[in-house]
Every structure is written in structure tokens, then in C-alpha cells.
Short mmCIF file of the C-alpha atoms (twelve columns), coordinates in Angstrom:
data_MODEL
# 
_entry.id   MODEL 
# 
loop_
_atom_site.group_PDB 
_atom_site.id 
_atom_site.type_symbol 
_atom_site.label_atom_id 
_atom_site.label_alt_id 
_atom_site.label_comp_id 
_atom_site.label_asym_id 
_atom_site.label_seq_id 
_atom_site.Cartn_x 
_atom_site.Cartn_y 
_atom_site.Cartn_z 
_atom_site.pdbx_PDB_model_num 
ATOM 1   C CA . UNK A 1   162.582 140.478 114.009 1 
ATOM 2   C CA . UNK A 2   164.011 139.716 117.437 1 
ATOM 3   C CA . UNK A 3   167.602 140.796 117.977 1 
ATOM 4   C CA . UNK A 4   167.597 143.486 115.271 1 
ATOM 5   C CA . UNK A 5   167.653 147.112 116.493 1 
ATOM 6   C CA . UNK A 6   166.155 149.979 114.538 1 
ATOM 7   C CA . UNK A 7   167.869 153.328 114.930 1 
ATOM 8   C CA . UNK A 8   166.776 156.636 113.430 1 
ATOM 9   C CA . UNK A 9   168.775 159.843 113.060 1 
ATOM 10  C CA . UNK A 10  166.443 162.874 113.310 1 
ATOM 11  C CA . UNK A 11  167.318 165.991 111.349 1 
ATOM 12  C CA . UNK A 12  166.397 169.625 112.008 1 
ATOM 13  C CA . UNK A 13  166.091 172.294 109.340 1 
ATOM 14  C CA . UNK A 14  165.707 175.899 110.466 1 
ATOM 15  C CA . UNK A 15  163.243 177.976 108.479 1 
ATOM 16  C CA . UNK A 16  162.888 181.215 110.436 1 
ATOM 17  C CA . UNK A 17  164.713 182.377 113.532 1 
ATOM 18  C CA . UNK A 18  164.484 185.554 115.584 1 
ATOM 19  C CA . UNK A 19  165.287 186.252 119.223 1 
ATOM 20  C CA . UNK A 20  161.762 185.386 120.368 1 
ATOM 21  C CA . UNK A 21  160.453 183.279 117.463 1 
ATOM 22  C CA . UNK A 22  161.562 180.199 115.583 1 
ATOM 23  C CA . UNK A 23  160.126 177.896 112.942 1 
ATOM 24  C CA . UNK A 24  161.872 174.660 112.037 1 
ATOM 25  C CA . UNK A 25  161.339 171.194 110.563 1 
ATOM 26  C CA . UNK A 26  161.984 167.991 112.482 1 
ATOM 27  C CA . UNK A 27  162.375 165.042 110.106 1 
ATOM 28  C CA . UNK A 28  163.153 161.308 110.173 1 
ATOM 29  C CA . UNK A 29  161.618 160.654 113.568 1 
ATOM 30  C CA . UNK A 30  158.190 159.895 115.041 1 
ATOM 31  C CA . UNK A 31  155.519 161.676 117.070 1 
ATOM 32  C CA . UNK A 32  156.861 160.428 120.419 1 
ATOM 33  C CA . UNK A 33  160.163 162.268 119.955 1 
ATOM 34  C CA . UNK A 34  158.444 165.371 118.544 1 
ATOM 35  C CA . UNK A 35  156.084 165.565 121.510 1 
ATOM 36  C CA . UNK A 36  158.898 164.869 123.980 1 
ATOM 37  C CA . UNK A 37  160.876 167.785 122.510 1 
ATOM 38  C CA . UNK A 38  157.818 170.046 122.714 1 
ATOM 39  C CA . UNK A 39  157.138 169.139 126.356 1 
ATOM 40  C CA . UNK A 40  160.781 169.637 127.355 1 
ATOM 41  C CA . UNK A 41  160.861 173.081 125.717 1 
ATOM 42  C CA . UNK A 42  157.754 174.136 127.645 1 
ATOM 43  C CA . UNK A 43  158.336 172.652 131.076 1 
ATOM 44  C CA . UNK A 44  161.888 171.439 131.624 1 
ATOM 45  C CA . UNK A 45  164.298 174.024 130.203 1 
ATOM 46  C CA . UNK A 46  165.371 176.067 133.254 1 
ATOM 47  C CA . UNK A 47  165.067 179.824 133.555 1 
ATOM 48  C CA . UNK A 48  165.455 182.382 136.342 1 
ATOM 49  C CA . UNK A 49  162.416 183.992 137.974 1 
ATOM 50  C CA . UNK A 50  161.676 185.907 141.178 1 
ATOM 51  C CA . UNK A 51  160.738 183.384 143.858 1 
ATOM 52  C CA . UNK A 52  160.988 185.311 147.134 1 
ATOM 53  C CA . UNK A 53  159.845 188.881 147.858 1 
ATOM 54  C CA . UNK A 54  160.461 190.788 151.089 1 
ATOM 55  C CA . UNK A 55  158.412 193.995 151.122 1 
ATOM 56  C CA . UNK A 56  159.658 196.737 153.447 1 
ATOM 57  C CA . UNK A 57  157.279 199.561 152.503 1 
ATOM 58  C CA . UNK A 58  154.088 199.341 150.450 1 
ATOM 59  C CA . UNK A 59  151.601 202.218 150.498 1 
ATOM 60  C CA . UNK A 60  150.305 201.547 146.967 1 
ATOM 61  C CA . UNK A 61  146.755 200.464 146.155 1 
ATOM 62  C CA . UNK A 62  147.906 196.852 145.598 1 
ATOM 63  C CA . UNK A 63  148.458 194.481 148.500 1 
ATOM 64  C CA . UNK A 64  151.769 192.705 149.112 1 
ATOM 65  C CA . UNK A 65  150.671 189.340 147.685 1 
ATOM 66  C CA . UNK A 66  149.453 190.899 144.442 1 
ATOM 67  C CA . UNK A 67  152.764 192.708 143.911 1 
ATOM 68  C CA . UNK A 68  154.763 189.555 144.713 1 
ATOM 69  C CA . UNK A 69  152.724 187.606 142.159 1 
ATOM 70  C CA . UNK A 70  153.315 190.241 139.461 1 
ATOM 71  C CA . UNK A 71  157.051 190.257 140.191 1 
ATOM 72  C CA . UNK A 72  157.235 186.482 139.816 1 
ATOM 73  C CA . UNK A 73  155.760 186.643 136.314 1 
ATOM 74  C CA . UNK A 74  158.300 189.161 134.983 1 
ATOM 75  C CA . UNK A 75  160.607 187.288 132.558 1 
ATOM 76  C CA . UNK A 76  164.292 187.640 133.395 1 
ATOM 77  C CA . UNK A 77  167.213 187.157 131.001 1 
ATOM 78  C CA . UNK A 78  168.181 183.563 131.760 1 
ATOM 79  C CA . UNK A 79  171.305 182.822 129.717 1 
ATOM 80  C CA . UNK A 80  172.994 181.790 132.989 1 
ATOM 81  C CA . UNK A 81  170.240 179.409 134.053 1 
ATOM 82  C CA . UNK A 82  171.774 176.177 132.746 1 
ATOM 83  C CA . UNK A 83  174.981 176.829 134.717 1 
ATOM 84  C CA . UNK A 84  173.262 177.895 137.958 1 
ATOM 85  C CA . UNK A 85  172.338 175.500 140.743 1 
ATOM 86  C CA . UNK A 86  168.842 174.743 141.944 1 
ATOM 87  C CA . UNK A 87  168.461 176.262 145.415 1 
ATOM 88  C CA . UNK A 88  167.383 172.876 146.802 1 
ATOM 89  C CA . UNK A 89  170.648 171.319 145.565 1 
ATOM 90  C CA . UNK A 90  173.018 174.161 146.468 1 
ATOM 91  C CA . UNK A 91  175.564 173.218 149.137 1 
ATOM 92  C CA . UNK A 92  177.040 176.721 149.316 1 
ATOM 93  C CA . UNK A 93  174.006 178.177 151.130 1 
ATOM 94  C CA . UNK A 94  173.159 177.941 154.787 1 
ATOM 95  C CA . UNK A 95  169.841 176.366 153.962 1 
ATOM 96  C CA . UNK A 96  168.143 179.614 152.948 1 
ATOM 97  C CA . UNK A 97  168.737 179.260 149.199 1 
ATOM 98  C CA . UNK A 98  170.386 182.684 148.837 1 
ATOM 99  C CA . UNK A 99  173.923 182.769 147.422 1 
ATOM 100 C CA . UNK A 100 175.752 183.734 144.241 1 
ATOM 101 C CA . UNK A 101 175.567 180.181 142.882 1 
ATOM 102 C CA . UNK A 102 171.799 179.690 143.058 1 
ATOM 103 C CA . UNK A 103 170.142 183.114 143.287 1 
ATOM 104 C CA . UNK A 104 170.180 186.750 142.172 1 
ATOM 105 C CA . UNK A 105 169.071 189.609 144.425 1 
ATOM 106 C CA . UNK A 106 167.044 192.605 143.208 1 
ATOM 107 C CA . UNK A 107 166.222 195.852 145.024 1 
ATOM 108 C CA . UNK A 108 163.315 198.149 144.167 1 
ATOM 109 C CA . UNK A 109 162.817 201.638 145.639 1 
ATOM 110 C CA . UNK A 110 160.162 203.932 144.188 1 
ATOM 111 C CA . UNK A 111 158.254 206.926 145.554 1 
ATOM 112 C CA . UNK A 112 155.942 209.387 143.815 1 
ATOM 113 C CA . UNK A 113 156.603 213.019 144.786 1 
ATOM 114 C CA . UNK A 114 154.730 214.813 141.983 1 
ATOM 115 C CA . UNK A 115 151.093 215.557 142.792 1 
ATOM 116 C CA . UNK A 116 150.236 216.094 139.134 1 
ATOM 117 C CA . UNK A 117 151.587 212.826 137.736 1 
ATOM 118 C CA . UNK A 118 151.215 209.090 138.224 1 
ATOM 119 C CA . UNK A 119 154.485 207.213 138.639 1 
ATOM 120 C CA . UNK A 120 154.667 203.916 136.753 1 
ATOM 121 C CA . UNK A 121 156.830 201.432 138.655 1 
ATOM 122 C CA . UNK A 122 158.082 198.928 136.089 1 
ATOM 123 C CA . UNK A 123 160.494 196.035 135.708 1 
ATOM 124 C CA . UNK A 124 163.198 198.561 134.819 1 
ATOM 125 C CA . UNK A 125 163.123 199.762 138.430 1 
ATOM 126 C CA . UNK A 126 164.416 196.367 139.590 1 
ATOM 127 C CA . UNK A 127 168.118 196.923 140.270 1 
ATOM 128 C CA . UNK A 128 170.904 194.418 140.905 1 
ATOM 129 C CA . UNK A 129 174.657 194.119 140.441 1 
ATOM 130 C CA . UNK A 130 174.534 191.114 138.111 1 
ATOM 131 C CA . UNK A 131 174.048 192.634 134.670 1 
ATOM 132 C CA . UNK A 132 173.739 189.176 133.078 1 
ATOM 133 C CA . UNK A 133 170.396 188.696 134.865 1 
ATOM 134 C CA . UNK A 134 168.036 191.597 134.231 1 
ATOM 135 C CA . UNK A 135 164.367 191.992 133.397 1 
ATOM 136 C CA . UNK A 136 163.681 191.378 129.712 1 
ATOM 137 C CA . UNK A 137 163.681 194.655 127.793 1 
ATOM 138 C CA . UNK A 138 160.541 195.103 125.694 1 
ATOM 139 C CA . UNK A 139 161.554 198.499 124.289 1 
ATOM 140 C CA . UNK A 140 160.245 199.244 120.843 1 
ATOM 141 C CA . UNK A 141 160.775 202.050 118.259 1 
ATOM 142 C CA . UNK A 142 158.304 204.863 118.797 1 
ATOM 143 C CA . UNK A 143 157.487 208.087 117.008 1 
ATOM 144 C CA . UNK A 144 156.172 209.673 120.195 1 
ATOM 145 C CA . UNK A 145 158.053 212.821 121.167 1 
ATOM 146 C CA . UNK A 146 157.238 212.846 124.889 1 
ATOM 147 C CA . UNK A 147 159.755 211.634 127.456 1 
ATOM 148 C CA . UNK A 148 159.153 207.991 128.336 1 
ATOM 149 C CA . UNK A 149 161.487 207.180 131.186 1 
ATOM 150 C CA . UNK A 150 160.303 203.587 131.579 1 
ATOM 151 C CA . UNK A 151 159.467 202.732 127.975 1 
ATOM 152 C CA . UNK A 152 159.686 198.973 127.449 1 
ATOM 153 C CA . UNK A 153 159.304 198.017 131.100 1 
ATOM 154 C CA . UNK A 154 156.517 195.813 132.462 1 
ATOM 155 C CA . UNK A 155 154.279 197.824 134.794 1 
ATOM 156 C CA . UNK A 156 154.255 196.451 138.350 1 
ATOM 157 C CA . UNK A 157 152.176 199.135 140.075 1 
ATOM 158 C CA . UNK A 158 151.183 202.797 139.674 1 
ATOM 159 C CA . UNK A 159 151.919 205.284 142.461 1 
ATOM 160 C CA . UNK A 160 150.334 208.644 143.257 1 
ATOM 161 C CA . UNK A 161 151.802 211.451 145.372 1 
ATOM 162 C CA . UNK A 162 153.153 210.188 148.682 1 
ATOM 163 C CA . UNK A 163 152.831 206.504 147.821 1 
ATOM 164 C CA . UNK A 164 155.981 204.387 148.104 1 
ATOM 165 C CA . UNK A 165 157.217 200.890 147.374 1 
ATOM 166 C CA . UNK A 166 160.439 199.431 148.780 1 
ATOM 167 C CA . UNK A 167 161.244 195.730 148.479 1 
ATOM 168 C CA . UNK A 168 163.903 193.054 148.074 1 
ATOM 169 C CA . UNK A 169 163.396 190.201 145.617 1 
ATOM 170 C CA . UNK A 170 165.328 186.951 145.210 1 
ATOM 171 C CA . UNK A 171 165.364 185.265 141.797 1 
ATOM 172 C CA . UNK A 172 166.127 181.550 141.558 1 
ATOM 173 C CA . UNK A 173 166.528 178.855 138.939 1 
ATOM 174 C CA . UNK A 174 163.496 176.698 138.193 1 
ATOM 175 C CA . UNK A 175 161.545 174.854 135.512 1 
ATOM 176 C CA . UNK A 176 158.046 175.255 134.146 1 
ATOM 177 C CA . UNK A 177 157.024 171.895 135.607 1 
ATOM 178 C CA . UNK A 178 157.324 173.495 139.064 1 
ATOM 179 C CA . UNK A 179 155.608 176.785 138.171 1 
ATOM 180 C CA . UNK A 180 154.573 178.508 134.947 1 
ATOM 181 C CA . UNK A 181 156.701 181.575 135.801 1 
ATOM 182 C CA . UNK A 182 159.798 179.490 134.976 1 
ATOM 183 C CA . UNK A 183 158.562 178.403 131.555 1 
ATOM 184 C CA . UNK A 184 160.678 180.006 128.800 1 
ATOM 185 C CA . UNK A 185 158.059 179.404 126.114 1 
ATOM 186 C CA . UNK A 186 154.934 181.370 125.350 1 
ATOM 187 C CA . UNK A 187 153.844 178.622 122.978 1 
ATOM 188 C CA . UNK A 188 155.372 175.580 121.297 1 
ATOM 189 C CA . UNK A 189 153.327 173.778 118.658 1 
ATOM 190 C CA . UNK A 190 154.006 171.236 115.961 1 
ATOM 191 C CA . UNK A 191 151.989 169.814 113.098 1 
ATOM 192 C CA . UNK A 192 152.395 166.898 110.739 1 
ATOM 193 C CA . UNK A 193 153.643 168.055 107.363 1 
ATOM 194 C CA . UNK A 194 150.762 167.460 104.907 1 
ATOM 195 C CA . UNK A 195 151.108 165.860 101.465 1 
ATOM 196 C CA . UNK A 196 148.362 166.964 99.068  1 
ATOM 197 C CA . UNK A 197 147.742 165.352 95.686  1 
ATOM 198 C CA . UNK A 198 145.239 166.629 93.111  1 
ATOM 199 C CA . UNK A 199 143.588 164.202 90.709  1 
ATOM 200 C CA . UNK A 200 144.126 166.266 87.570  1 
ATOM 201 C CA . UNK A 201 141.727 164.172 85.471  1 
ATOM 202 C CA . UNK A 202 138.826 164.644 87.892  1 
ATOM 203 C CA . UNK A 203 139.687 168.312 88.422  1 
ATOM 204 C CA . UNK A 204 139.513 169.014 84.697  1 
ATOM 205 C CA . UNK A 205 136.042 167.496 84.612  1 
ATOM 206 C CA . UNK A 206 134.776 170.372 86.798  1 
ATOM 207 C CA . UNK A 207 133.475 173.651 85.466  1 
ATOM 208 C CA . UNK A 208 135.221 176.915 86.345  1 
ATOM 209 C CA . UNK A 209 132.503 177.711 88.896  1 
ATOM 210 C CA . UNK A 210 132.834 174.288 90.505  1 
ATOM 211 C CA . UNK A 211 136.593 174.714 90.724  1 
ATOM 212 C CA . UNK A 212 136.128 178.069 92.456  1 
ATOM 213 C CA . UNK A 213 133.598 176.568 94.876  1 
ATOM 214 C CA . UNK A 214 136.084 173.836 95.723  1 
ATOM 215 C CA . UNK A 215 138.864 176.391 96.322  1 
ATOM 216 C CA . UNK A 216 136.583 178.555 98.489  1 
ATOM 217 C CA . UNK A 217 135.662 175.542 100.647 1 
ATOM 218 C CA . UNK A 218 139.132 175.693 102.200 1 
ATOM 219 C CA . UNK A 219 139.026 178.244 105.065 1 
ATOM 220 C CA . UNK A 220 142.816 178.625 105.056 1 
ATOM 221 C CA . UNK A 221 143.360 179.156 101.303 1 
ATOM 222 C CA . UNK A 222 145.225 175.919 100.634 1 
ATOM 223 C CA . UNK A 223 144.325 175.898 96.921  1 
ATOM 224 C CA . UNK A 224 144.361 178.521 94.178  1 
ATOM 225 C CA . UNK A 225 143.592 178.682 90.481  1 
ATOM 226 C CA . UNK A 226 145.812 179.823 87.633  1 
ATOM 227 C CA . UNK A 227 143.870 182.603 85.862  1 
ATOM 228 C CA . UNK A 228 145.517 181.771 82.540  1 
ATOM 229 C CA . UNK A 229 145.315 177.975 82.391  1 
ATOM 230 C CA . UNK A 230 142.402 177.695 84.872  1 
ATOM 231 C CA . UNK A 231 144.233 174.861 86.586  1 
ATOM 232 C CA . UNK A 232 143.815 174.341 90.334  1 
ATOM 233 C CA . UNK A 233 147.072 173.948 92.234  1 
ATOM 234 C CA . UNK A 234 148.229 173.676 95.858  1 
ATOM 235 C CA . UNK A 235 149.117 177.223 96.914  1 
ATOM 236 C CA . UNK A 236 150.093 176.521 100.531 1 
ATOM 237 C CA . UNK A 237 150.039 172.912 101.741 1 
ATOM 238 C CA . UNK A 238 151.086 173.858 105.255 1 
ATOM 239 C CA . UNK A 239 148.031 176.069 105.658 1 
ATOM 240 C CA . UNK A 240 145.913 172.915 105.765 1 
ATOM 241 C CA . UNK A 241 144.621 172.335 109.299 1 
ATOM 242 C CA . UNK A 242 143.240 168.797 108.824 1 
ATOM 243 C CA . UNK A 243 139.688 170.152 109.037 1 
ATOM 244 C CA . UNK A 244 138.634 167.949 106.071 1 
ATOM 245 C CA . UNK A 245 136.455 170.730 104.630 1 
ATOM 246 C CA . UNK A 246 137.815 170.278 101.101 1 
ATOM 247 C CA . UNK A 247 137.339 166.500 101.348 1 
ATOM 248 C CA . UNK A 248 133.697 166.988 102.366 1 
ATOM 249 C CA . UNK A 249 133.203 169.448 99.496  1 
ATOM 250 C CA . UNK A 250 134.707 167.035 96.973  1 
ATOM 251 C CA . UNK A 251 132.484 164.234 98.253  1 
ATOM 252 C CA . UNK A 252 129.439 166.496 98.046  1 
ATOM 253 C CA . UNK A 253 130.291 167.232 94.419  1 
ATOM 254 C CA . UNK A 254 130.423 163.517 93.660  1 
ATOM 255 C CA . UNK A 255 134.229 163.608 93.245  1 
ATOM 256 C CA . UNK A 256 135.369 161.802 96.388  1 
ATOM 257 C CA . UNK A 257 138.837 161.106 94.945  1 
ATOM 258 C CA . UNK A 258 139.364 164.677 93.730  1 
ATOM 259 C CA . UNK A 259 142.159 165.271 96.235  1 
ATOM 260 C CA . UNK A 260 144.188 163.024 98.517  1 
ATOM 261 C CA . UNK A 261 145.638 164.434 101.728 1 
ATOM 262 C CA . UNK A 262 148.090 162.481 103.853 1 
ATOM 263 C CA . UNK A 263 150.180 163.423 106.873 1 
ATOM 264 C CA . UNK A 264 153.879 162.579 106.782 1 
ATOM 265 C CA . UNK A 265 154.314 160.502 109.914 1 
ATOM 266 C CA . UNK A 266 158.036 161.255 110.163 1 
ATOM 267 C CA . UNK A 267 158.036 164.989 109.424 1 
ATOM 268 C CA . UNK A 268 156.901 167.794 111.743 1 
ATOM 269 C CA . UNK A 269 156.810 171.575 111.528 1 
ATOM 270 C CA . UNK A 270 157.484 173.362 114.828 1 
ATOM 271 C CA . UNK A 271 156.568 176.919 115.772 1 
ATOM 272 C CA . UNK A 272 158.214 178.325 118.915 1 
ATOM 273 C CA . UNK A 273 157.567 181.638 120.675 1 
ATOM 274 C CA . UNK A 274 159.517 182.535 123.810 1 
ATOM 275 C CA . UNK A 275 158.914 184.915 126.707 1 
ATOM 276 C CA . UNK A 276 162.244 186.602 125.962 1 
ATOM 277 C CA . UNK A 277 164.018 184.945 128.888 1 
ATOM 278 C CA . UNK A 278 165.965 182.769 126.446 1 
ATOM 279 C CA . UNK A 279 166.514 183.217 122.728 1 
ATOM 280 C CA . UNK A 280 164.458 180.812 120.663 1 
ATOM 281 C CA . UNK A 281 167.550 179.178 119.157 1 
ATOM 282 C CA . UNK A 282 169.079 178.644 122.616 1 
ATOM 283 C CA . UNK A 283 165.780 177.235 123.894 1 
ATOM 284 C CA . UNK A 284 165.917 174.550 121.197 1 
ATOM 285 C CA . UNK A 285 169.558 173.689 121.945 1 
ATOM 286 C CA . UNK A 286 168.910 173.490 125.697 1 
ATOM 287 C CA . UNK A 287 165.850 171.298 125.133 1 
ATOM 288 C CA . UNK A 288 167.835 168.884 122.950 1 
ATOM 289 C CA . UNK A 289 170.569 168.683 125.603 1 
ATOM 290 C CA . UNK A 290 168.042 167.968 128.370 1 
ATOM 291 C CA . UNK A 291 166.283 165.356 126.224 1 
ATOM 292 C CA . UNK A 292 169.639 163.651 125.587 1 
ATOM 293 C CA . UNK A 293 170.316 163.566 129.333 1 
ATOM 294 C CA . UNK A 294 166.929 161.953 129.935 1 
ATOM 295 C CA . UNK A 295 167.541 159.312 127.281 1 
ATOM 296 C CA . UNK A 296 171.004 158.605 128.723 1 
ATOM 297 C CA . UNK A 297 169.431 158.136 132.166 1 
ATOM 298 C CA . UNK A 298 166.899 155.658 130.740 1 
ATOM 299 C CA . UNK A 299 169.662 153.774 128.913 1 
ATOM 300 C CA . UNK A 300 171.784 153.622 132.084 1 
ATOM 301 C CA . UNK A 301 168.812 152.379 134.092 1 
ATOM 302 C CA . UNK A 302 168.108 149.681 131.512 1 
ATOM 303 C CA . UNK A 303 171.752 148.581 131.516 1 
ATOM 304 C CA . UNK A 304 171.721 148.397 135.323 1 
ATOM 305 C CA . UNK A 305 168.591 146.250 135.348 1 
ATOM 306 C CA . UNK A 306 170.061 143.931 132.707 1 
ATOM 307 C CA . UNK A 307 173.313 143.621 134.684 1 
ATOM 308 C CA . UNK A 308 171.385 142.810 137.885 1 
ATOM 309 C CA . UNK A 309 169.451 140.099 136.057 1 
ATOM 310 C CA . UNK A 310 172.636 138.577 134.655 1 
ATOM 311 C CA . UNK A 311 174.308 138.517 138.069 1 
ATOM 312 C CA . UNK A 312 171.154 136.993 139.532 1 
ATOM 313 C CA . UNK A 313 171.199 134.183 136.965 1 
ATOM 314 C CA . UNK A 314 174.924 133.665 137.561 1 
ATOM 315 C CA . UNK A 315 174.403 133.422 141.342 1 
ATOM 316 C CA . UNK A 316 171.580 130.919 140.898 1 
ATOM 317 C CA . UNK A 317 173.736 128.829 138.549 1 
ATOM 318 C CA . UNK A 318 176.642 128.805 141.034 1 
ATOM 319 C CA . UNK A 319 174.327 127.821 143.890 1 
ATOM 320 C CA . UNK A 320 172.944 125.005 141.733 1 
# 
């Protein structure tokens, strides 16, 4: 009805959260908001990544461009990213985009002097004075007894005796929309929450073998059978991938209404994996903040247009 506004209040329920993984429910909203949140998390939450490399010495087997590309893809701890300035908007620089407000400088010096060993140059060899922006540490517990000096670092290049690499790298703030190296997310997916109903009367009309055939038709083990009562029940509704295999099986058995599967149009299950640059929980909070800013900008633009139209009508009325 014209003149009546419809406002929804989305809710988020956290299921699982780790530093680099998160699973949560988004309810009481629609697919447009869910997809907008997903896209913002992938491409518009800022991080810090190496954007400029000045190589002084490189006698490794990799050329300068290859090394620069590998450096750019190393995830950096980006907790400071939201507060930093984009280099293109920084007024503290002299036009070169290198200052404490919009960039972080790294130095790498490595040389292999042992003729019997290969030196692994990794992300841990990148040194700077800003300890809040460092390469993400991928160290892991190990039962190995040998000395691993660079355990957990991302390998940049391998050096043999006499080979050397000396360079300076500048890391800047950016977003995944500009380049994938700035994306904080490895993957962000969501699915409609399924609702599955079993027609108990039709199910009981099946033999035990037919019930088992129906259960086995689901490739993701959505259904199971109680060994005592021999009743089929929904074991894991969220495992359903909307492949319709069980529906086809039921139809082939002449029991087209055996199960009913619907997707909740206002409920979504998100799975988020990060590169480690930002914690998964912080990625969600930053994405919500950026999405709010975008909506505020749209609202302000709409208000401005409406005000211009009103002033235009007022001017025409006064001229008349």
C-alpha cells in the first residue's frame, strides 16, 4: 500500500568462530542483503598488502617480477587497515604514497653462504619497525626434532651458495575490488536454510529395503533410519544441497509427496574463511560497518534528490 514503509531488523547468531573461520546464521532479512554482505566481505573490507617492491640485489633463479608478485600475495596482519588512509587520499605524502599514515615499509636481506644447504627465504625474513603489521604467522605444532628456523613462513624464493636477495617493499591499504591480494577472505558462502518435512504415512507404507534405498539416494546423508523403530528421520537438514536427488527417488518410487523440501527465504547460513589478515569475527564487523556506510550514502543521496525536487516545485510555483 502506498505510503506504508516496511522495515526489517536482521539478526545474526554465531555458531562457530575461530581466528580464520566462522559460521553464523543471518535471519529476518532477504537474499539481497545476504549477498550484499557476502560481496562486501570479499571485496570491500580493506587490508594491507605489499604494493611496491624495489629490488636492489637479486641473483636468485626467479626474476624480479616473479618475486614482486609473490610478495604481493603474502597476507599481512591488517588490524590497522580500517584506520589507515588510502595512499591516493593521503595528504601527508609528497605524492609518492609513502608515509606513516598510508604505508608500511619492509626490508629483506638474505644471502646463502652454506654450499651444502638451500636457504629458504620466507615471509618471516620481511623486517619492519611496525610490529602491528607483520606477515601472517602460519606456524603449527610439529613433532619434528630438526631445527626449523623459518617454520610457519611463506616461501618466497630458495637460494643456493652465493645467491642473494636484497629488497625494499612498501605495503599499502587496499580492497579486494582493486586487486585480489587485498581480499581478506579465502571464501565466503551462504545457503538458504532448508526445511524438510517427511510424510510419515507414506514413509510407513515403504518396506525396510525401500526406506534404505531412499536414504541412500541422498549423496550428503540428509536422512537416517532408527534401527529400533525403523523410522526414517532428518539427520542433518543443512547437509542438503538442493540437488533434488531424494525428490527424484521418491517420484521414481511412486511416492512424489514422500518428502517436502522448502528453502527459508529469510534465513541464511554463512561460512567464512579468511586469509589470516583479519580475524573472521572482525571481518564480519568491518563488513557490517561498511555496508551501513553504503546504505547511509544511498539514503543521503535519496534525501538530496527529494529536496532538489521540492525546491524545484517551489520555484516553479513562485514563478507562476
